[in-house]
C-alpha positions as CSV (number, residue, x, y, z in Angstrom):
1,M,0.2,-0.1,-0.1
2,I,1.2,3.6,-0.6
3,I,-1.2,5.2,2.0
4,A,-2.6,3.4,5.4
5,T,-6.3,2.6,4.9
6,N,-8.7,-0.1,6.3
7,I,-9.2,-1.8,2.8
8,S,-6.6,-3.4,0.5
9,Q,-6.0,-1.6,-2.7
10,Q,-7.7,-4.2,-4.7
11,D,-10.8,-4.2,-2.6
12,L,-10.7,-0.3,-3.2
13,V,-10.7,-0.9,-7.0
14,Y,-13.4,-3.4,-6.9
15,M,-15.7,-1.1,-4.4
16,T,-15.3,1.8,-6.7
17,T,-16.0,-0.4,-9.8
18,H,-19.2,-1.7,-8.0
19,Q,-20.5,1.8,-7.3
20,L,-19.9,2.9,-10.8
21,R,-21.5,-0.1,-12.2
22,N,-24.8,0.9,-10.3
23,F,-25.2,3.9,-12.6
24,F,-23.2,3.6,-15.6
25,P,-21.6,0.6,-17.7
26,V,-18.2,0.0,-16.9
27,S,-16.2,-2.5,-18.8
28,E,-13.4,-5.0,-17.3
29,E,-10.8,-3.0,-19.3
30,E,-11.9,0.3,-17.4
31,S,-11.6,-1.5,-14.3
32,L,-8.2,-2.6,-15.2
33,L,-7.2,1.1,-15.9
34,M,-8.1,2.2,-12.5
35,T,-6.1,-0.4,-11.2
36,Q,-3.1,0.6,-13.2
37,I,-3.4,4.2,-11.9
38,M,-4.3,3.5,-8.3
39,D,-0.9,3.9,-7.0
40,R,-0.9,7.2,-8.2
41,V,-4.1,8.1,-7.3
42,L,-3.3,7.1,-3.7
43,Q,0.1,9.0,-3.9
44,R,-1.9,12.2,-4.6
45,V,-4.2,11.3,-1.9
46,E,-1.5,10.9,0.6
47,K,0.1,14.1,-0.3
48,C,-3.3,16.0,0.1
49,F,-4.1,14.7,3.3
50,D,-0.7,15.3,4.8
51,G,-1.4,19.0,4.8
52,T,-4.2,18.6,7.2
53,S,-4.2,18.8,10.8
54,N,-7.6,17.1,10.9
55,K,-7.5,14.2,13.4
56,Y,-9.6,12.2,10.9
57,Y,-6.8,12.0,8.3
58,H,-4.2,10.6,10.5
59,R,-3.7,7.5,12.6
60,D,-0.7,6.9,14.9
61,G,1.1,9.9,13.4
62,E,0.7,8.6,9.9
63,V,-1.5,9.8,7.1
64,Y,-4.4,7.8,7.1
65,F,-7.4,6.9,4.4
66,N,-10.7,5.9,5.3
67,P,-12.9,5.2,2.2
68,F,-15.8,5.2,4.4
69,H,-15.2,8.6,5.7
70,S,-17.3,10.6,3.0
71,G,-15.1,13.6,2.7
72,Q,-11.9,11.6,2.3
73,Y,-13.6,9.6,-0.4
74,C,-15.0,12.7,-1.9
75,I,-11.2,13.8,-2.2
76,Y,-10.1,10.3,-3.6
77,L,-12.8,10.2,-6.2
78,Y,-11.6,14.0,-7.5
79,W,-8.0,12.5,-7.5
80,L,-9.2,9.5,-9.5
81,S,-11.2,11.4,-12.0
82,R,-8.2,13.8,-12.4
83,T,-5.6,11.3,-12.9
84,M,-7.8,9.0,-15.3
85,Y,-8.2,12.5,-17.3
86,E,-4.5,13.0,-17.2
87,S,-4.1,9.4,-18.5
88,A,-6.4,10.5,-21.8
89,N,-9.4,8.4,-20.6
90,S,-11.9,11.4,-20.3
91,F,-14.7,9.1,-20.9
92,L,-14.1,7.0,-17.7
93,A,-13.2,10.2,-15.8
94,D,-16.9,11.6,-16.7
95,K,-18.3,8.5,-15.0
96,I,-16.3,8.7,-11.8
97,Y,-16.7,12.7,-11.7
98,Y,-20.5,12.0,-11.9
99,L,-20.3,9.4,-9.3
100,N,-18.7,11.9,-6.9
101,K,-21.8,14.3,-7.8
102,I,-24.1,11.5,-6.8
103,M,-22.5,10.3,-3.6
104,N,-21.3,13.8,-2.4
105,G,-23.6,16.4,-3.8
106,C,-20.3,18.3,-4.5
107,D,-19.1,19.5,-7.9
108,M,-15.4,19.2,-8.5
109,F,-15.0,18.6,-12.6
110,Y,-11.6,16.9,-13.4
111,E,-10.5,19.6,-15.5
112,V,-10.4,21.9,-12.6
113,D,-7.1,22.0,-11.6
114,L,-7.1,22.0,-7.9
115,P,-4.0,22.2,-5.7
116,E,-1.9,19.4,-4.4
117,V,-3.1,20.1,-1.1
118,F,-6.9,21.2,-0.5
119,M,-9.3,20.2,2.1
120,L,-13.2,20.0,2.5
121,D,-15.8,19.8,5.5
122,H,-19.2,19.0,4.6
123,P,-18.8,19.9,0.7
124,V,-22.5,19.1,0.0
125,G,-23.8,21.8,-2.7
126,S,-20.3,23.2,-3.6
127,V,-19.1,24.3,-7.0
128,L,-15.8,24.6,-7.9
129,G,-15.1,26.4,-11.1
130,R,-11.9,26.8,-13.5
131,A,-10.0,29.4,-10.6
132,R,-6.5,29.2,-10.1
133,Y,-6.0,27.8,-6.9
134,S,-3.0,27.3,-4.5
135,N,-2.4,24.9,-1.6
136,G,-4.2,25.0,1.6
137,F,-7.4,26.0,-0.1
138,S,-10.4,24.9,1.7
139,F,-14.2,25.0,1.8
140,G,-17.5,24.1,3.4
141,Q,-21.0,23.6,2.5
142,N,-22.9,25.4,-0.4
143,C,-19.8,27.4,-1.6
144,T,-19.1,28.6,-5.1
145,V,-16.0,29.5,-7.0
146,G,-17.1,30.7,-10.5
147,N,-16.8,33.1,-13.3
148,N,-18.4,36.4,-14.4
149,N,-18.0,37.1,-17.8
150,N,-15.9,34.3,-18.3
151,I,-13.2,35.6,-16.1
152,Y,-12.4,33.1,-13.1
153,P,-10.8,34.0,-9.6
154,S,-7.1,33.7,-8.6
155,I,-6.9,32.2,-5.3
156,G,-3.7,32.4,-2.8
157,E,-2.6,30.1,-0.3
158,N,-4.5,29.0,2.6
159,V,-7.8,30.3,1.7
160,R,-10.9,29.1,3.7
161,L,-14.5,29.4,2.2
162,C,-16.9,28.9,4.9
163,A,-20.4,28.0,4.5
164,N,-22.4,29.4,1.7
165,A,-19.5,31.6,0.6
166,S,-18.7,32.7,-3.0
167,I,-15.6,34.0,-5.0
168,I,-16.7,35.4,-8.4
169,G,-15.2,36.7,-11.5
170,N,-12.2,38.9,-11.4
171,C,-11.0,38.5,-8.0
172,H,-7.4,38.1,-6.6
173,I,-7.5,36.6,-3.1
174,G,-4.3,37.0,-1.0
175,D,-3.2,34.3,1.2
176,N,-4.1,33.4,4.5
177,V,-7.8,34.6,3.8
178,Q,-10.9,33.5,5.4
179,I,-14.4,34.5,3.5
180,G,-17.0,34.3,5.9
181,A,-20.4,32.5,5.9
182,Y,-22.9,33.9,3.3
183,A,-20.0,36.5,2.2
184,C,-20.0,37.0,-1.7
185,V,-16.8,38.4,-3.1
186,K,-17.3,39.5,-6.9
187,D,-14.8,41.3,-9.2
188,Q,-12.9,42.5,-6.0
189,D,-9.6,42.1,-4.7
190,V,-8.9,40.9,-1.3
191,P,-5.7,41.4,0.5
192,A,-3.4,39.0,2.2
193,N,-3.9,37.8,5.9
194,S,-8.0,39.1,5.7
195,I,-11.2,38.0,7.3
196,V,-13.9,38.9,4.7
197,F,-17.7,39.5,5.5
198,G,-20.8,40.8,3.4
199,Q,-21.3,41.0,-0.2
200,S,-19.3,43.0,-2.8
201,P,-19.0,46.0,-3.5
202,N,-20.0,46.6,0.3
203,L,-17.3,44.1,1.6
204,I,-16.1,44.2,5.3
205,I,-12.5,43.3,5.4
206,K,-10.5,42.8,8.9
207,E,-7.1,41.6,9.7
208,N,-7.0,38.0,10.4
209,K,-5.2,37.9,13.7
210,N,-5.1,34.0,13.6
211,V,-2.2,34.2,10.9
212,K,1.0,32.7,12.7
């Protein structure tokens, strides 16, 4: 195994294939493709999880993947679809992406280039568009990252979207920014080390005193 987990890599492929087949036709060749890329997928999962201090992502000081933890499985399915897409099989990547939406209610399209380290917490209802993301990005439920006039945001490191927060359009979000619950940043820049409340153009921006 590449990463500590509570089922074997073979069983993980079998479980994912079985879930896919509940909704879509999946050939033996496609199942074999998942087996062939699984080492790389789990390496990406491990690096992603290693960047969080969340106790559920570690056990005995080591990174740990529990496929029966829905948030962890959501991240796994993103990396599986992304890796499959990079392996030039967008047809199977479509099925995996769709499965993630069905199971977790979260839209993380495989062409969206999420950073090596990102995190989510109760991601139901969230949609992540084609922004430029940086490591440490995290989000909760009902969050949106989207475009305005086909322009997407640029997001710095360690940016967190609290529940129902949105970043839309031509925005440059600095490092160590927390977008507060129900806040909407649209076509507006936010400086580093800030906490944001309200809605554009009437945002309330305060210093983030929790930055170390």
